[in-house]
C-alpha positions in Angstrom: 20.6 7.6 25.1 20.3 6.7 21.4 22.1 3.5 20.7 21.9 3.2 16.9 20.5 5.2 14.0 20.0 3.4 10.7 19.2 5.2 7.5 18.2 2.9 4.7 17.9 4.2 1.1 17.0 1.5 -1.3 17.5 2.6 -4.9 15.1 -0.1 -6.3 12.3 0.8 -3.9 10.1 3.9 -3.9 10.7 4.9 -0.3 13.2 6.1 2.3 13.5 4.3 5.6 15.0 5.2 9.0 15.2 3.4 12.3 16.3 4.9 15.6 16.7 2.6 18.6 18.2 2.6 22.0 19.4 -0.1 24.3 17.1 0.7 27.2 14.8 -1.7 29.0 11.8 -0.7 26.9 8.5 0.8 27.9 5.3 -0.9 28.7 3.2 1.8 27.2 5.1 2.8 24.1 2.7 5.3 22.7 0.3 7.3 24.7 -1.9 9.7 22.7 -2.8 11.6 25.8 0.8 12.2 26.8 3.4 14.6 25.3 3.4 15.9 21.8 6.8 14.7 20.6 5.9 11.3 19.2 2.5 12.6 18.1 4.2 15.4 16.1 6.5 12.9 14.5 3.6 10.7 13.5 1.7 13.7 12.0 4.6 14.8 10.0 5.4 11.3 8.6 1.8 10.8 7.7 1.6 14.2 6.0 4.4 12.9 3.7 2.4 9.8 3.0 4.6 7.6 5.1 4.3 5.2 8.1 5.8 5.3 11.5 5.8 2.6 14.1 6.9 2.6 17.7 8.1 -0.5 19.6 9.2 -0.9 23.2 10.0 -4.6 23.5 13.7 -4.5 23.9 14.7 -0.8 24.2 12.7 1.8 22.3 12.6 1.7 18.5 11.1 4.1 16.0 10.8 2.9 12.4 9.9 5.4 9.6 9.1 4.8 5.9 8.4 7.7 3.6 7.8 7.4 -0.2 10.2 9.1 -2.5 8.8 12.0 -4.4 8.6 11.3 -8.1 10.3 14.0 -10.3 8.2 15.5 -13.0 
């Protein structure tokens, strides 16, 4: 169950950020490239936008995404 979703849009910075976390017990192996495709697809899509994505499983499960804003021409 998703516990919290944060969407952070900082006007001064050049990126959008989002964090999704739950209040579970965490996972020992947070990211397994040999496993399913859900997290891998998320990682591919964020990187295609020039962003970064991190996964953490210390206290619950957390996904943090940072994607640069597109500059208008």
